[in-house]
VOTORPA-996917 format. One record per atom (N, C-alpha, C): x, y, z; residue number from 1; chain. Coordinates in nm, 2 decimals. Example, Ala and Ser with C-alpha at 12.3 -4.5 7.8 and 13.67 -1.06 7.14 Angstrom:
2
R      x      y      z   i ch
R   1.32  -0.57   0.78   1  A
R   1.23  -0.45   0.78   1  A
R   1.32  -0.33   0.78   1  A
R   1.28  -0.22   0.71   2  A
R   1.37  -0.11   0.71   2  A
R   1.29   0.00   0.79   2  A
//
This chain:
187
R      x      y      z   i ch
R   5.02  -3.14  -3.69   1  A
R   4.90  -3.09  -3.66   1  A
R   4.80  -3.13  -3.58   1  A
R   4.75  -3.13  -3.52   2  A
R   4.68  -3.16  -3.40   2  A
R   4.53  -3.27  -3.41   2  A
R   4.54  -3.39  -3.38   3  A
R   4.41  -3.51  -3.41   3  A
R   4.32  -3.41  -3.37   3  A
R   4.19  -3.39  -3.47   4  A
R   4.08  -3.41  -3.41   4  A
R   4.01  -3.44  -3.31   4  A
R   3.94  -3.40  -3.26   5  A
R   3.88  -3.47  -3.11   5  A
R   3.74  -3.39  -3.06   5  A
R   3.70  -3.44  -3.02   6  A
R   3.55  -3.37  -2.95   6  A
R   3.57  -3.22  -2.88   6  A
R   3.74  -3.17  -2.86   7  A
R   3.76  -3.07  -2.83   7  A
R   3.79  -2.94  -2.94   7  A
R   3.74  -2.96  -3.02   8  A
R   3.77  -2.87  -3.13   8  A
R   3.78  -2.73  -3.14   8  A
R   3.70  -2.70  -2.97   9  A
R   3.72  -2.55  -3.03   9  A
R   3.80  -2.53  -2.94   9  A
R   3.94  -2.59  -2.93  10  A
R   4.06  -2.54  -2.89  10  A
R   4.14  -2.52  -2.97  10  A
R   4.22  -2.45  -2.99  11  A
R   4.32  -2.36  -3.08  11  A
R   4.45  -2.48  -3.05  11  A
R   4.52  -2.49  -3.22  12  A
R   4.61  -2.57  -3.19  12  A
R   4.73  -2.52  -3.13  12  A
R   4.82  -2.54  -3.02  13  A
R   4.96  -2.51  -2.96  13  A
R   5.04  -2.42  -3.11  13  A
R   5.05  -2.46  -3.15  14  A
R   5.14  -2.39  -3.27  14  A
R   5.12  -2.24  -3.32  14  A
R   4.94  -2.27  -3.35  15  A
R   4.88  -2.13  -3.38  15  A
R   4.87  -2.04  -3.25  15  A
R   4.89  -2.07  -3.12  16  A
R   4.88  -2.00  -3.04  16  A
R   5.02  -1.96  -3.02  16  A
R   5.12  -2.04  -3.02  17  A
R   5.25  -1.98  -3.01  17  A
R   5.29  -1.87  -3.13  17  A
R   5.26  -1.88  -3.25  18  A
R   5.26  -1.81  -3.37  18  A
R   5.21  -1.63  -3.33  18  A
R   5.04  -1.66  -3.22  19  A
R   5.00  -1.56  -3.21  19  A
R   5.07  -1.51  -3.09  19  A
R   5.09  -1.58  -3.00  20  A
R   5.21  -1.53  -2.93  20  A
R   5.32  -1.45  -2.94  20  A
R   5.39  -1.48  -3.04  21  A
R   5.52  -1.40  -3.06  21  A
R   5.48  -1.30  -3.16  21  A
R   5.34  -1.26  -3.22  22  A
R   5.29  -1.12  -3.29  22  A
R   5.29  -1.04  -3.16  22  A
R   5.27  -0.88  -3.17  23  A
R   5.25  -0.79  -3.04  23  A
R   5.30  -0.80  -2.93  23  A
R   5.44  -0.84  -2.92  24  A
R   5.45  -0.85  -2.76  24  A
R   5.47  -0.72  -2.68  24  A
R   5.50  -0.62  -2.74  25  A
R   5.49  -0.54  -2.70  25  A
R   5.37  -0.50  -2.63  25  A
R   5.24  -0.55  -2.66  26  A
R   5.13  -0.52  -2.59  26  A
R   5.08  -0.63  -2.44  26  A
R   5.22  -0.72  -2.42  27  A
R   5.23  -0.74  -2.28  27  A
R   5.13  -0.88  -2.26  27  A
R   5.07  -0.83  -2.16  28  A
R   4.95  -0.98  -2.15  28  A
R   4.81  -0.91  -2.24  28  A
R   4.77  -0.82  -2.33  29  A
R   4.70  -0.79  -2.36  29  A
R   4.69  -0.87  -2.53  29  A
R   4.60  -0.95  -2.53  30  A
R   4.67  -1.07  -2.62  30  A
R   4.51  -1.06  -2.73  30  A
R   4.52  -1.09  -2.88  31  A
R   4.39  -1.07  -2.96  31  A
R   4.30  -1.12  -2.92  31  A
R   4.27  -1.22  -2.82  32  A
R   4.17  -1.29  -2.81  32  A
R   4.11  -1.20  -2.69  32  A
R   4.17  -1.08  -2.64  33  A
R   4.06  -1.00  -2.55  33  A
R   3.97  -0.92  -2.62  33  A
R   3.83  -0.98  -2.52  34  A
R   3.72  -0.93  -2.60  34  A
R   3.65  -0.75  -2.57  34  A
R   3.72  -0.71  -2.41  35  A
R   3.69  -0.59  -2.37  35  A
R   3.73  -0.46  -2.47  35  A
R   3.71  -0.37  -2.43  36  A
R   3.71  -0.22  -2.50  36  A
R   3.81  -0.20  -2.39  36  A
R   3.92  -0.20  -2.45  37  A
R   4.04  -0.15  -2.36  37  A
R   4.02  -0.01  -2.28  37  A
R   4.02   0.11  -2.35  38  A
R   3.99   0.22  -2.32  38  A
R   3.91   0.22  -2.20  38  A
R   3.76   0.15  -2.21  39  A
R   3.65   0.19  -2.14  39  A
R   3.70   0.08  -1.99  39  A
R   3.78  -0.05  -2.03  40  A
R   3.83  -0.10  -1.90  40  A
R   3.93   0.00  -1.80  40  A
R   4.01   0.08  -1.90  41  A
R   4.08   0.16  -1.84  41  A
R   4.03   0.27  -1.74  41  A
R   3.91   0.33  -1.80  42  A
R   3.85   0.46  -1.76  42  A
R   3.79   0.40  -1.63  42  A
R   3.73   0.32  -1.66  43  A
R   3.64   0.25  -1.53  43  A
R   3.73   0.17  -1.46  43  A
R   3.83   0.14  -1.46  44  A
R   3.94   0.09  -1.32  44  A
R   3.99   0.21  -1.24  44  A
R   4.01   0.32  -1.35  45  A
R   4.06   0.42  -1.29  45  A
R   3.93   0.50  -1.18  45  A
R   3.81   0.46  -1.20  46  A
R   3.73   0.51  -1.08  46  A
R   3.72   0.43  -0.95  46  A
R   3.81   0.32  -0.95  47  A
R   3.80   0.20  -0.89  47  A
R   3.92   0.25  -0.81  47  A
R   4.03   0.29  -0.85  48  A
R   4.12   0.34  -0.84  48  A
R   4.09   0.48  -0.73  48  A
R   4.04   0.51  -0.77  49  A
R   4.01   0.69  -0.70  49  A
R   3.87   0.62  -0.57  49  A
R   3.81   0.53  -0.64  50  A
R   3.75   0.53  -0.48  50  A
R   3.78   0.46  -0.38  50  A
R   3.88   0.35  -0.41  51  A
R   3.97   0.28  -0.31  51  A
R   4.04   0.36  -0.22  51  A
R   4.10   0.48  -0.33  52  A
R   4.20   0.57  -0.27  52  A
R   4.12   0.64  -0.12  52  A
R   3.99   0.71  -0.19  53  A
R   3.90   0.77  -0.11  53  A
R   3.87   0.73   0.01  53  A
R   3.82   0.56  -0.01  54  A
R   3.78   0.48   0.12  54  A
R   3.90   0.45   0.24  54  A
R   4.05   0.45   0.15  55  A
R   4.18   0.45   0.24  55  A
R   4.16   0.59   0.32  55  A
R   4.18   0.64   0.29  56  A
R   4.16   0.82   0.32  56  A
R   4.07   0.81   0.41  56  A
R   3.96   0.80   0.42  57  A
R   3.81   0.80   0.51  57  A
R   3.87   0.74   0.64  57  A
R   3.88   0.56   0.61  58  A
R   3.91   0.47   0.73  58  A
R   3.98   0.52   0.78  58  A
R   4.11   0.58   0.73  59  A
R   4.26   0.60   0.83  59  A
R   4.22   0.70   0.91  59  A
R   4.12   0.82   0.81  60  A
R   4.12   0.93   0.94  60  A
R   4.02   0.92   1.03  60  A
R   3.90   0.81   1.02  61  A
R   3.82   0.77   1.14  61  A
R   3.90   0.69   1.24  61  A
R   3.98   0.64   1.21  62  A
R   4.08   0.51   1.29  62  A
R   4.15   0.62   1.38  62  A
R   4.16   0.75   1.32  63  A
R   4.25   0.84   1.38  63  A
R   4.15   0.90   1.48  63  A
R   4.03   0.96   1.45  64  A
R   3.98   1.05   1.54  64  A
R   3.87   0.98   1.61  64  A
R   3.82   0.86   1.59  65  A
R   3.72   0.80   1.67  65  A
R   3.77   0.81   1.84  65  A
R   3.68   0.84   1.92  66  A
R   3.66   0.84   2.03  66  A
R   3.54   0.81   2.10  66  A
R   3.58   0.73   2.22  67  A
R   3.47   0.69   2.33  67  A
R   3.51   0.58   2.43  67  A
R   3.44   0.54   2.42  68  A
R   3.48   0.39   2.51  68  A
R   3.54   0.28   2.44  68  A
R   3.48   0.23   2.35  69  A
R   3.51   0.11   2.28  69  A
R   3.61   0.16   2.16  69  A
R   3.66   0.31   2.15  70  A
R   3.72   0.35   2.04  70  A
R   3.87   0.29   2.01  70  A
R   3.92   0.21   2.09  71  A
R   4.04   0.12   2.06  71  A
R   4.04   0.01   1.95  71  A
R   3.90  -0.06   2.02  72  A
R   3.86  -0.14   1.88  72  A
R   3.78  -0.11   1.76  72  A
R   3.76  -0.01   1.76  73  A
R   3.68   0.05   1.63  73  A
R   3.77   0.10   1.57  73  A
R   3.88   0.17   1.65  74  A
R   3.98   0.21   1.57  74  A
R   4.07   0.12   1.50  74  A
R   4.08   0.06   1.54  75  A
R   4.16  -0.11   1.50  75  A
R   4.05  -0.15   1.38  75  A
R   3.96  -0.17   1.39  76  A
R   3.87  -0.20   1.29  76  A
R   3.83  -0.10   1.18  76  A
R   3.85   0.03   1.20  77  A
R   3.88   0.13   1.08  77  A
R   4.00   0.10   0.99  77  A
R   4.13   0.08   1.07  78  A
R   4.25   0.06   1.04  78  A
R   4.25  -0.09   0.92  78  A
R   4.23  -0.18   1.00  79  A
R   4.21  -0.29   0.95  79  A
R   4.11  -0.25   0.76  79  A
R   4.03  -0.19   0.75  80  A
R   3.95  -0.18   0.69  80  A
R   4.02  -0.08   0.56  80  A
R   4.11   0.00   0.60  81  A
R   4.21   0.12   0.52  81  A
R   4.29   0.03   0.45  81  A
R   4.34  -0.08   0.53  82  A
R   4.46  -0.18   0.49  82  A
R   4.41  -0.28   0.37  82  A
R   4.30  -0.29   0.35  83  A
R   4.19  -0.39   0.29  83  A
R   4.18  -0.28   0.17  83  A
R   4.10  -0.18   0.13  84  A
R   4.09  -0.06   0.05  84  A
R   4.21  -0.06  -0.03  84  A
R   4.31  -0.06   0.05  85  A
R   4.45  -0.02  -0.03  85  A
R   4.46  -0.10  -0.10  85  A
R   4.49  -0.23  -0.06  86  A
R   4.50  -0.36  -0.17  86  A
R   4.40  -0.37  -0.26  86  A
R   4.28  -0.34  -0.24  87  A
R   4.16  -0.32  -0.36  87  A
R   4.22  -0.20  -0.45  87  A
R   4.28  -0.08  -0.38  88  A
R   4.33  -0.02  -0.50  88  A
R   4.48  -0.06  -0.59  88  A
R   4.54  -0.11  -0.50  89  A
R   4.68  -0.17  -0.57  89  A
R   4.63  -0.29  -0.71  89  A
R   4.52  -0.35  -0.68  90  A
R   4.50  -0.45  -0.76  90  A
R   4.44  -0.40  -0.87  90  A
R   4.36  -0.30  -0.87  91  A
R   4.29  -0.23  -0.96  91  A
R   4.40  -0.16  -1.06  91  A
R   4.52  -0.09  -0.98  92  A
R   4.61  -0.02  -1.03  92  A
R   4.71  -0.11  -1.13  92  A
R   4.67  -0.23  -1.06  93  A
R   4.82  -0.34  -1.12  93  A
R   4.76  -0.40  -1.27  93  A
R   4.61  -0.39  -1.27  94  A
R   4.55  -0.44  -1.34  94  A
R   4.50  -0.31  -1.48  94  A
R   4.51  -0.18  -1.44  95  A
R   4.53  -0.05  -1.53  95  A
R   4.71  -0.10  -1.62  95  A
R   4.76  -0.14  -1.52  96  A
R   4.91  -0.15  -1.57  96  A
R   4.90  -0.27  -1.70  96  A
R   4.86  -0.41  -1.63  97  A
R   4.83  -0.46  -1.76  97  A
R   4.76  -0.49  -1.85  97  A
R   4.66  -0.37  -1.86  98  A
R   4.59  -0.35  -1.98  98  A
R   4.67  -0.20  -2.05  98  A
R   4.78  -0.17  -2.02  99  A
R   4.83  -0.08  -2.05  99  A
R   4.82   0.04  -2.05  99  A
R   4.77   0.05  -1.95 100  A
R   4.74   0.20  -1.91 100  A
R   4.84   0.26  -1.78 100  A
R   4.82   0.37  -1.73 101  A
R   4.88   0.41  -1.61 101  A
R   4.79   0.43  -1.50 101  A
R   4.78   0.44  -1.38 102  A
R   4.69   0.42  -1.27 102  A
R   4.71   0.56  -1.25 102  A
R   4.60   0.62  -1.23 103  A
R   4.57   0.80  -1.20 103  A
R   4.57   0.74  -1.04 103  A
R   4.67   0.77  -0.97 104  A
R   4.71   0.79  -0.83 104  A
R   4.68   0.97  -0.78 104  A
R   4.67   1.07  -0.90 105  A
R   4.72   1.20  -0.82 105  A
R   4.60   1.22  -0.73 105  A
R   4.66   1.33  -0.65 106  A
R   4.53   1.38  -0.58 106  A
R   4.45   1.46  -0.64 106  A
R   4.52   1.55  -0.68 107  A
R   4.45   1.64  -0.80 107  A
R   4.31   1.58  -0.84 107  A
R   4.18   1.64  -0.82 108  A
R   4.08   1.58  -0.87 108  A
R   3.98   1.42  -0.81 108  A
R   4.10   1.42  -0.69 109  A
R   4.02   1.28  -0.66 109  A
R   3.97   1.22  -0.64 109  A
R   3.82   1.34  -0.56 110  A
R   3.73   1.30  -0.53 110  A
R   3.60   1.33  -0.61 110  A
R   3.66   1.36  -0.72 111  A
R   3.51   1.36  -0.86 111  A
R   3.56   1.22  -0.94 111  A
R   3.68   1.21  -0.91 112  A
R   3.70   1.05  -0.99 112  A
R   3.64   0.95  -0.94 112  A
R   3.62   0.95  -0.77 113  A
R   3.59   0.87  -0.68 113  A
R   3.42   0.85  -0.68 113  A
R   3.37   0.71  -0.68 114  A
R   3.20   0.67  -0.62 114  A
R   3.20   0.72  -0.53 114  A
R   3.30   0.72  -0.41 115  A
R   3.25   0.72  -0.29 115  A
R   3.30   0.89  -0.22 115  A
R   3.27   0.91  -0.05 116  A
R   3.29   1.00  -0.02 116  A
R   3.37   1.01   0.09 116  A
R   3.43   1.14   0.11 117  A
R   3.56   1.13   0.19 117  A
R   3.48   1.09   0.34 117  A
R   3.40   1.20   0.37 118  A
R   3.34   1.17   0.49 118  A
R   3.35   1.33   0.53 118  A
R   3.28   1.32   0.66 119  A
R   3.29   1.43   0.75 119  A
R   3.35   1.41   0.92 119  A
R   3.37   1.31   0.93 120  A
R   3.44   1.27   1.03 120  A
R   3.30   1.27   1.13 120  A
R   3.30   1.33   1.25 121  A
R   3.17   1.29   1.39 121  A
R   3.25   1.24   1.46 121  A
R   3.08   1.17   1.53 122  A
R   3.11   1.06   1.63 122  A
R   3.12   0.92   1.61 122  A
R   3.13   0.88   1.69 123  A
R   3.15   0.73   1.68 123  A
R   3.06   0.71   1.57 123  A
R   2.92   0.68   1.59 124  A
R   2.82   0.65   1.50 124  A
R   2.81   0.73   1.41 124  A
R   2.84   0.84   1.38 125  A
R   2.83   0.87   1.26 125  A
R   2.93   0.83   1.13 125  A
R   3.04   0.80   1.23 126  A
R   3.15   0.75   1.13 126  A
R   3.13   0.63   1.05 126  A
R   3.06   0.54   1.16 127  A
R   3.00   0.43   1.13 127  A
R   2.91   0.41   1.03 127  A
R   2.82   0.54   1.03 128  A
R   2.70   0.53   0.93 128  A
R   2.81   0.58   0.83 128  A
R   2.87   0.70   0.84 129  A
R   2.93   0.72   0.70 129  A
R   3.01   0.61   0.61 129  A
R   3.06   0.52   0.68 130  A
R   3.14   0.41   0.65 130  A
R   3.03   0.27   0.55 130  A
R   2.91   0.28   0.62 131  A
R   2.84   0.18   0.57 131  A
R   2.75   0.24   0.45 131  A
R   2.70   0.36   0.48 132  A
R   2.67   0.41   0.34 132  A
R   2.77   0.40   0.22 132  A
R   2.89   0.42   0.26 133  A
R   3.03   0.45   0.13 133  A
R   3.02   0.31   0.13 133  A
R   3.01   0.16   0.18 134  A
R   3.02   0.07   0.15 134  A
R   2.88   0.03   0.07 134  A
R   2.80   0.07   0.13 135  A
R   2.68   0.02   0.03 135  A
R   2.64   0.12  -0.13 135  A
R   2.73   0.22  -0.10 136  A
R   2.75   0.27  -0.23 136  A
R   2.85   0.17  -0.34 136  A
R   2.98   0.14  -0.28 137  A
R   3.03   0.08  -0.33 137  A
R   3.04  -0.06  -0.39 137  A
R   2.92  -0.14  -0.29 138  A
R   2.88  -0.27  -0.33 138  A
R   2.81  -0.28  -0.48 138  A
R   2.71  -0.19  -0.46 139  A
R   2.64  -0.17  -0.60 139  A
R   2.70  -0.09  -0.72 139  A
R   2.84  -0.03  -0.71 140  A
R   2.92   0.02  -0.83 140  A
R   2.96  -0.11  -0.89 140  A
R   3.07  -0.17  -0.78 141  A
R   3.09  -0.29  -0.83 141  A
R   3.04  -0.37  -0.89 141  A
R   2.90  -0.45  -0.84 142  A
R   2.78  -0.49  -0.89 142  A
R   2.79  -0.45  -1.02 142  A
R   2.77  -0.33  -1.08 143  A
R   2.72  -0.29  -1.23 143  A
R   2.88  -0.30  -1.29 143  A
R   2.98  -0.31  -1.20 144  A
R   3.11  -0.33  -1.32 144  A
R   3.10  -0.46  -1.36 144  A
R   3.10  -0.56  -1.25 145  A
R   3.12  -0.72  -1.28 145  A
R   2.98  -0.74  -1.38 145  A
R   2.89  -0.69  -1.38 146  A
R   2.79  -0.74  -1.48 146  A
R   2.83  -0.66  -1.64 146  A
R   2.91  -0.57  -1.64 147  A
R   2.98  -0.48  -1.76 147  A
R   3.09  -0.58  -1.82 147  A
R   3.17  -0.60  -1.69 148  A
R   3.32  -0.67  -1.77 148  A
R   3.25  -0.83  -1.83 148  A
R   3.17  -0.89  -1.74 149  A
R   3.08  -1.02  -1.75 149  A
R   3.18  -1.11  -1.86 149  A
R   3.19  -1.18  -1.93 150  A
R   3.25  -1.23  -2.00 150  A
R   3.40  -1.19  -2.10 150  A
R   3.36  -1.06  -2.11 151  A
R   3.46  -0.96  -2.20 151  A
R   3.59  -0.94  -2.14 151  A
R   3.61  -0.97  -2.03 152  A
R   3.70  -0.93  -1.96 152  A
R   3.67  -1.02  -1.79 152  A
R   3.74  -1.15  -1.79 153  A
R   3.70  -1.24  -1.68 153  A
R   3.81  -1.19  -1.59 153  A
R   3.96  -1.13  -1.64 154  A
R   4.02  -1.11  -1.56 154  A
R   3.95  -1.00  -1.44 154  A
R   3.94  -0.92  -1.49 155  A
R   3.89  -0.79  -1.43 155  A
R   3.77  -0.82  -1.38 155  A
R   3.66  -0.88  -1.40 156  A
R   3.52  -0.95  -1.33 156  A
R   3.58  -1.00  -1.23 156  A
R   3.67  -1.13  -1.24 157  A
R   3.69  -1.20  -1.13 157  A
R   3.76  -1.08  -1.02 157  A
R   3.87  -1.02  -1.04 158  A
R   3.92  -0.92  -0.95 158  A
R   3.81  -0.85  -0.86 158  A
R   3.75  -0.80  -0.94 159  A
R   3.61  -0.71  -0.94 159  A
R   3.52  -0.80  -0.81 159  A
R   3.51  -0.96  -0.86 160  A
R   3.37  -1.01  -0.73 160  A
R   3.51  -1.02  -0.65 160  A
R   3.65  -1.05  -0.59 161  A
R   3.71  -1.04  -0.51 161  A
R   3.71  -0.90  -0.39 161  A
R   3.71  -0.86  -0.44 162  A
R   3.68  -0.68  -0.40 162  A
R   3.55  -0.67  -0.34 162  A
R   3.45  -0.74  -0.42 163  A
R   3.33  -0.67  -0.39 163  A
R   3.28  -0.75  -0.26 163  A
R   3.38  -0.90  -0.24 164  A
R   3.34  -1.00  -0.14 164  A
R   3.39  -0.92  -0.02 164  A
R   3.51  -0.87  -0.03 165  A
R   3.54  -0.80   0.10 165  A
R   3.46  -0.66   0.12 165  A
R   3.40  -0.59   0.02 166  A
R   3.35  -0.44   0.06 166  A
R   3.17  -0.53   0.14 166  A
R   3.16  -0.64   0.08 167  A
R   3.01  -0.67   0.15 167  A
R   3.03  -0.71   0.33 167  A
R   3.16  -0.79   0.31 168  A
R   3.24  -0.81   0.45 168  A
R   3.27  -0.66   0.55 168  A
R   3.29  -0.57   0.46 169  A
R   3.31  -0.43   0.53 169  A
R   3.16  -0.37   0.56 169  A
R   3.02  -0.39   0.49 170  A
R   2.96  -0.30   0.54 170  A
R   2.87  -0.42   0.62 170  A
R   2.91  -0.56   0.60 171  A
R   2.82  -0.61   0.74 171  A
R   2.94  -0.57   0.89 171  A
R   3.05  -0.56   0.88 172  A
R   3.13  -0.51   1.05 172  A
R   3.05  -0.38   1.06 172  A
R   3.03  -0.28   0.95 173  A
R   2.98  -0.15   0.97 173  A
R   2.84  -0.16   1.08 173  A
R   2.76  -0.26   1.01 174  A
R   2.62  -0.26   1.00 174  A
R   2.61  -0.30   1.18 174  A
R   2.69  -0.41   1.20 175  A
R   2.73  -0.51   1.31 175  A
R   2.76  -0.44   1.44 175  A
R   2.84  -0.31   1.39 176  A
R   2.89  -0.20   1.49 176  A
R   2.79  -0.10   1.53 176  A
R   2.70  -0.06   1.40 177  A
R   2.59   0.05   1.43 177  A
R   2.51  -0.04   1.51 177  A
R   2.46  -0.16   1.45 178  A
R   2.38  -0.18   1.58 178  A
R   2.42  -0.23   1.72 178  A
R   2.51  -0.27   1.75 179  A
R   2.60  -0.25   1.88 179  A
R   2.59  -0.16   1.93 179  A
R   2.62  -0.02   1.88 180  A
R   2.61   0.11   1.94 180  A
R   2.43   0.20   1.97 180  A
R   2.37   0.11   1.86 181  A
R   2.27   0.19   1.89 181  A
R   2.17   0.06   1.94 181  A
R   2.17   0.00   1.95 182  A
R   2.09  -0.13   2.01 182  A
R   1.99  -0.15   1.93 182  A
R   1.98  -0.14   1.80 183  A
R   1.85  -0.23   1.75 183  A
R   1.89  -0.21   1.59 183  A
R   1.89  -0.32   1.55 184  A
R   1.88  -0.38   1.38 184  A
R   1.80  -0.29   1.31 184  A
R   1.89  -0.23   1.20 185  A
R   1.75  -0.16   1.10 185  A
R   1.77  -0.25   0.96 185  A
R   1.82  -0.36   0.95 186  A
R   1.84  -0.45   0.86 186  A
R   1.73  -0.55   0.91 186  A
R   1.63  -0.59   0.82 187  A
R   1.56  -0.73   0.80 187  A
R   1.57  -0.83   0.88 187  A
//
């Protein structure tokens, strides 16, 4: 038996071992999980769909962009597509950890996504579409982070990491827009 100390909130190792041996078919999901698993999986499915749509939009833009600076912007779009794919994989892997199956089906993808695919256009229009999409995703992920809070810290931390990169993407798109329009529109 563990000696009582000022850290009495800690469960003794023997109790933790006994709990770990029960319900091992649930993998990483232990009785201490405080979130709603079904809701978490459903919300993460929207993240998977959103990130997939972003991968497709950035990829399309990296191919379709034209103009004097198109090579550097195409490379920026391609980098963002790669990072968005990583985000999608993190969310899909978290769904798997929670006992779900990530929905990667193209059927209904647009309706499951918080973001839009976009319509292409000229360089400035593509940058604007990506900036709007990033700003939308930033707000959506902030809401999800508040929802998960301390009930599911693993998902919250993952979303915080994604959010930081999405904010970087938005800054990149804003900087490109300023460079091509010559005037900042943010204070």
